N, C-alpha and C positions, 0 to 999 in steps of 0.2 A: 426533458433534456435529450437532445438527439446526438450530442457529442460530449466528450469529456472536457473538463475545465482544468487548467493549471492553477494550483493554489499554493499560497505561502504556508509555512509551518504554523503560523498563528491561526489561520483558518482551519487547517487540518486538526489542530488541537481542539478547537471549538467543536468541530464535527465529531471527533473521538469522544468528547464529553457527552455528546448526544447519542452515542451508540454506533457511530460509523465503524465499519470493518476496515482494517488496514492489511493490505497484502504486500509482501516484500518479494520482489522477483530476482534478488541477487543470488549468487551461488550459495549452496548450503553452508559452506565453511564461513563465509562472511556473515550470513544470517545467524549462525551459532555464536559467532564472536561478538555480535552486537546488533540489536534491532530495536525498533519502536516497541515499547511494552505492549504485549497482547497481540502483536501482529502475527499473521499467518504466512508461512513460506509457500510460495506458489511457483511451481515449475512445470515442465512438460509432463511429468509423471502425476502431479496432483491436480492439474488444471481441469480435466474432465469431471472428476468427482466434485471439485469445488463448484463448478458451473451447475452441475446437476442438483446439488444440495443447497445452493445459495438462494437467498431472498433477492430477487432481481430488482426490487424497489428500494432496498437498503442502500444508504450512502456507502460508497466503496472508494477508499484511498489507495492508490498504487504508488509504491516507492521502489527506488533502485539506489544506486550509489550517489549520483549527482542530479537526477531529475531528467535524464535524457531517454534512457530505455523505457522508463515508466510511461512515457507518452505513447509509444507504440503499443505497449501492453494495455494501457487504458483504452485506446482506440479499438483494439481487438475485443475487449470486454464489452464495450458499447455495442459492437457488432454481434455479440452473443446474447444481447437482450438486456443487459444491465442498464438501468435508467439514470442513475446518479453516480457517475464515475469521475474521479479527480486524480490528477497526477501531481505528486508532491514536488514543487519547485525546490531545487537544491538537494533533493533526495535525502537519504539517511545522514549524509555528512553534515548538511546544514541543520537537519533536525537535531542531531547529537550535540552540535555546538549551542543550540538555543534551548534545548530541553534535555540536558543530561540526566535529570532525575526521572525522565519518562522513557529511559532505555533499559534494556535488560540483555543478558547474555547467558548462554549455557554454562553451568559450572562443571569443571572437570574434576 
């Protein structure tokens, strides 16, 4: 795969069940308030460590609010050597409406 693919939540869920890593690029507060269960927060501070320690051949799903910003981030990750990168269409908002049981939040 030389470029990322846009995928629907159903495809993303199937990939998650097979061990895909989900990275969320929203701001820290939004991530803390609700995210796809098991996802990692990825921002400018954590990006270099993530890239250095990641398995470049593992399926990687990038999510944001509505599926727009994740496309740029997915393209960037492909450029960094990741082979199987996907952008979640509809982002976390669509995911939450379809898979509320597969979301989590920090508890205050």
